[in-house]
PLY file of the C-alpha trace (Angstrom):
ply
format ascii 1.0
element vertex 103
property float x
property float y
property float z
element edge 102
property int vertex1
property int vertex2
end_header
62.55 -64.31 -79.57
65.73 -62.32 -79.14
66.93 -60.69 -75.94
66.02 -57.27 -77.39
62.40 -58.30 -77.92
62.18 -59.82 -74.44
63.48 -56.63 -72.81
61.24 -54.50 -75.01
58.22 -56.64 -74.11
58.92 -56.05 -70.41
60.13 -52.45 -70.54
57.38 -50.80 -72.62
54.49 -51.96 -70.38
56.46 -50.86 -67.30
56.93 -47.38 -68.78
53.23 -47.16 -69.69
52.26 -48.32 -66.17
54.56 -45.75 -64.56
53.06 -42.98 -66.69
49.51 -44.09 -65.85
50.31 -44.14 -62.12
51.84 -40.67 -62.41
48.73 -39.27 -64.14
46.38 -40.85 -61.59
48.52 -39.54 -58.72
48.42 -36.03 -60.14
44.73 -35.82 -60.98
43.31 -37.97 -58.15
45.28 -37.03 -55.00
42.62 -38.28 -52.57
42.53 -41.68 -54.24
46.33 -41.78 -54.19
46.38 -41.06 -50.45
43.70 -43.70 -49.77
45.66 -46.33 -51.70
48.89 -45.39 -49.91
47.15 -45.61 -46.51
45.69 -49.02 -47.39
49.12 -50.31 -48.47
50.69 -48.97 -45.27
48.02 -50.71 -43.18
48.54 -53.99 -45.04
52.27 -53.82 -44.36
51.58 -53.69 -40.63
51.28 -49.98 -40.02
53.70 -48.06 -37.82
54.18 -51.11 -35.55
55.90 -53.15 -38.28
59.62 -53.75 -37.98
62.48 -53.67 -40.47
62.00 -52.79 -44.09
58.22 -53.26 -43.81
58.09 -50.64 -41.04
60.15 -48.15 -43.03
57.98 -48.69 -46.10
54.77 -48.40 -44.04
55.96 -45.12 -42.45
56.94 -43.79 -45.89
53.51 -44.70 -47.32
51.54 -43.40 -44.32
49.41 -40.34 -45.13
50.95 -37.00 -44.20
49.11 -34.01 -42.75
47.47 -31.76 -45.34
49.45 -28.61 -46.10
46.95 -25.89 -47.02
45.21 -25.08 -50.27
47.70 -26.74 -52.57
47.37 -30.12 -50.87
44.28 -31.11 -52.86
42.69 -32.54 -49.75
40.41 -29.72 -48.60
36.72 -29.93 -49.42
36.07 -26.25 -50.06
38.57 -25.66 -52.83
41.15 -22.90 -52.80
38.62 -20.26 -51.74
38.76 -21.55 -48.18
42.27 -20.27 -47.42
42.90 -16.70 -46.31
45.98 -16.32 -48.50
44.02 -15.37 -51.61
41.61 -12.94 -49.90
44.10 -10.58 -48.23
43.24 -7.56 -50.45
39.46 -7.88 -50.52
37.25 -6.13 -47.95
34.12 -8.24 -48.33
33.89 -11.98 -48.93
30.94 -11.89 -51.38
32.53 -9.40 -53.81
35.28 -10.92 -56.02
38.53 -8.98 -56.43
38.89 -7.20 -59.75
41.92 -7.62 -61.95
42.86 -5.18 -64.67
43.66 -6.72 -68.04
45.87 -4.67 -70.36
46.35 -5.54 -74.01
49.79 -4.62 -75.34
50.61 -4.65 -79.02
53.82 -6.43 -79.96
56.21 -4.41 -82.04
0 1
1 2
2 3
3 4
4 5
5 6
6 7
7 8
8 9
9 10
10 11
11 12
12 13
13 14
14 15
15 16
16 17
17 18
18 19
19 20
20 21
21 22
22 23
23 24
24 25
25 26
26 27
27 28
28 29
29 30
30 31
31 32
32 33
33 34
34 35
35 36
36 37
37 38
38 39
39 40
40 41
41 42
42 43
43 44
44 45
45 46
46 47
47 48
48 49
49 50
50 51
51 52
52 53
53 54
54 55
55 56
56 57
57 58
58 59
59 60
60 61
61 62
62 63
63 64
64 65
65 66
66 67
67 68
68 69
69 70
70 71
71 72
72 73
73 74
74 75
75 76
76 77
77 78
78 79
79 80
80 81
81 82
82 83
83 84
84 85
85 86
86 87
87 88
88 89
89 90
90 91
91 92
92 93
93 94
94 95
95 96
96 97
97 98
98 99
99 100
100 101
101 102
């Protein structure tokens, strides 16, 4: 086995693993936050010292930041930002769709 094959054997699975972690983090934000909180707790939490403390504080869950955080239970309809123009909550806002012919 050459050095090229050894590096390729190690590098390709690492790239695939990084891509899989990225996809899971994007499409399962609650699971990502639970895993990060569990890792932070295993490292000793905020009371840990040195590099373990810095890593635990970095992994600790942050406060949710509105609709885009992915952590609210009601979906994006719970925030007031998207209902500023509507007068009643049960009637959805209408949007006009215009079809334009390309020339």
